[in-house]
C-alpha positions in Angstrom: 8.8 -66.2 26.4 6.2 -68.2 24.5 4.1 -67.6 21.5 0.9 -65.6 21.4 -2.2 -66.1 19.2 -3.9 -63.1 17.8 -6.2 -62.3 14.9 -5.4 -59.6 12.3 -7.9 -58.8 9.6 -9.7 -62.1 10.1 -6.5 -64.2 10.0 -5.5 -66.0 13.1 -1.7 -66.0 13.5 0.9 -67.1 16.1 3.7 -64.6 17.0 6.5 -64.5 19.6 5.7 -62.6 22.8 7.0 -59.0 22.7 6.2 -58.5 19.0 4.3 -55.4 18.1 1.1 -55.4 16.0 3.1 -53.8 13.1 5.8 -56.5 13.2 3.2 -59.3 13.4 1.3 -57.9 10.5 4.4 -57.5 8.3 5.6 -61.0 9.1 2.2 -62.3 7.8 2.0 -60.2 4.7 -0.5 -57.7 6.1 0.6 -54.1 5.2 0.1 -51.3 7.7 1.3 -47.9 6.3 3.8 -45.9 8.3 5.8 -42.7 8.0 7.7 -42.4 11.3 8.5 -46.1 11.7 11.7 -47.7 10.6 12.9 -51.3 11.5 16.3 -49.8 12.1 15.1 -47.4 14.8 13.2 -47.5 18.1 9.5 -47.0 17.5 8.6 -43.3 17.7 4.8 -43.4 17.3 4.4 -39.7 16.3 2.9 -39.8 12.8 -0.2 -41.8 13.8 -0.5 -43.2 10.2 -0.3 -46.8 11.5 -3.4 -46.5 13.8 -5.4 -49.7 13.9 -8.6 -50.8 15.6 -8.2 -53.3 18.5 -11.4 -54.9 19.7 -12.2 -53.9 23.3 -9.9 -50.8 23.2 -11.5 -47.3 23.7 -9.3 -45.7 21.0 -7.4 -46.6 17.9 -3.8 -47.7 18.7 -0.5 -47.2 17.0 0.6 -50.5 15.6 4.3 -49.6 15.6 4.7 -49.7 19.4 1.6 -51.6 20.7 2.6 -55.1 21.7 0.5 -58.1 20.7 -1.5 -59.7 23.6 -3.0 -63.2 23.7 -6.4 -63.3 21.9 -6.0 -59.7 20.5 -8.3 -59.0 17.5 -7.0 -56.3 15.2 -8.6 -54.5 12.2 -6.1 -52.6 10.0 -8.6 -51.4 7.4 -11.9 -51.0 9.1 -14.0 -47.9 8.1 -13.0 -46.1 11.3 -9.3 -46.8 10.6 -9.4 -45.7 7.0 -11.3 -42.5 7.8 -8.9 -41.6 10.6 -5.9 -42.5 8.5 -7.1 -40.2 5.7 -7.6 -37.4 8.2 -4.1 -37.9 9.5 -2.7 -37.6 6.0 -4.8 -34.5 5.4 -3.3 -32.9 8.5 0.2 -33.8 7.5 -0.3 -32.5 4.0 -1.7 -29.2 5.4 1.6 -28.6 7.3 3.7 -29.9 4.4 4.4 -26.6 2.7 6.1 -28.0 -0.4 4.0 -28.5 -3.6 3.9 -32.1 -4.6 2.2 -31.1 -7.8 5.2 -29.2 -9.2 8.0 -31.1 -7.4 9.8 -33.5 -9.7 10.9 -35.6 -6.7 7.3 -36.0 -5.4 7.3 -39.6 -6.5 9.9 -40.4 -3.8 7.8 -38.8 -1.1 6.1 -41.4 1.1 3.5 -38.8 2.2 2.6 -38.2 -1.5 2.5 -41.9 -2.1 0.1 -42.6 0.8 -2.1 -39.7 -0.2 -2.5 -41.2 -3.7 -3.0 -44.7 -2.3 -5.8 -43.6 0.1 -7.2 -41.3 -2.6 -6.7 -38.2 -0.4 -7.2 -35.0 -2.4 -5.9 -31.5 -1.7 -5.7 -30.7 2.0 -9.1 -29.7 3.6 -7.3 -28.0 6.5 -5.9 -24.6 5.8 -2.7 -23.4 7.4 -3.2 -19.7 8.1 0.4 -18.9 8.7 2.7 -21.0 6.6 6.1 -21.6 8.1 8.8 -19.8 6.0 11.6 -22.2 5.6 13.8 -21.6 2.6 15.9 -24.5 1.4 19.5 -24.6 2.8 22.0 -25.5 0.2 25.3 -24.2 1.5 26.4 -27.5 3.1 28.1 -29.7 0.5 27.1 -32.8 2.4 23.5 -32.2 3.1 20.6 -30.1 1.6 17.7 -29.3 3.9 14.3 -28.1 3.0 12.1 -27.8 6.1 9.1 -26.9 4.0 8.9 -30.6 3.2 9.4 -31.7 6.9 6.5 -33.5 8.6 8.3 -33.8 12.0 8.4 -37.6 11.8 11.6 -37.5 13.8 13.3 -40.3 11.9 16.3 -38.1 11.1 16.6 -37.3 14.8 16.5 -41.0 15.7 19.0 -41.9 13.0 21.4 -39.2 14.1 21.2 -40.4 17.7 20.9 -44.1 17.4 22.9 -44.9 14.3 25.4 -42.1 13.7 25.8 -41.6 17.5 26.1 -37.8 17.0 23.0 -36.2 18.4 23.3 -33.2 16.2 19.6 -33.1 15.3 16.8 -32.5 17.8 13.2 -31.2 18.0 12.7 -27.7 19.3 9.7 -25.4 20.2 6.0 -26.5 20.6 2.9 -26.8 18.6 2.9 -25.4 15.1 6.3 -23.8 15.8 7.9 -27.1 16.3 10.9 -27.8 14.0 13.9 -30.1 13.6 17.0 -28.1 14.5 20.7 -28.6 14.1 22.9 -28.1 17.1 21.5 -25.0 18.9 19.2 -24.1 16.1 21.9 -22.7 13.9 22.3 -22.9 10.2 23.3 -26.0 8.4 27.1 -25.4 8.6 29.7 -27.9 7.4 31.5 -27.9 10.6 28.4 -29.1 12.5 27.1 -31.6 10.0 29.6 -33.3 7.7 31.0 -36.6 6.3 27.9 -38.5 7.5 24.6 -38.4 5.6 23.1 -41.2 7.8 19.9 -39.3 8.2 19.2 -38.7 4.5 17.7 -42.1 3.6 15.4 -42.1 6.6 13.6 -38.9 5.6 10.3 -39.9 4.1 9.5 -36.7 2.3 12.8 -35.5 0.7 13.3 -32.7 3.3 16.9 -34.0 3.5 18.9 -34.8 0.5 22.5 -35.1 -0.6 
C-alpha cells in the first residue's frame, strides 16, 4: 500500500492508502465535527454530522467512512456543507427531548456544543408526538435517560466491540427507533452490571453512572 495525495480545504496532503477523509483531516489539524464516530470503534456513519463536499461527487459524503482516493479534493466548510450540517443538528435537536436550557449537565453534551459552535438556535422542526422516556435510575451501575438519546449507536458499538456483551441493540423503525437492553426490558442489574463501558461513549449524557 502506497501513499495518496489529496487536497482538504485547499491544503495538499499525503496520506496512507486506506485512510478515511476524517482520519486524514485530523492528522493534518483539520477538524471535522462528529457525533457517532469514535476512533475506538468501527465507523458507524449514522449521524451525518461529518458530511463533507467532495469535488465530482453527486452528494455530500460522510467523512468518517469514506476512504481517500488519489487526487481527491475535499471541502469541509463550504456553504453547502455548513448549511447541511446545521440542518442535521436541527433535526437531531428536534428529536432530542431533553431541555439543554435547564440541564446543568448540558455543557458535557456534544450535541449542545455543536449547536452553539454552529450558531444553531432552537429547533425549527417540531416533533408532534414526543417520545415518553422517563429516566431509569434503579440500576446502581447505570442511569439511562432516553429522552437525551440521539440514536448515534456508539453505546451499542462499545457494548459489542469493547465489552463483548451485546446487551444493547437498536429496535423498531423510523421515529419509534430506540436503543434497547436485552429484549427491550427494563434496565435491570442482572442484565447490565459491573461494566459501564458504554457510558463514556454517549455524546449526550443519555447514559451516566
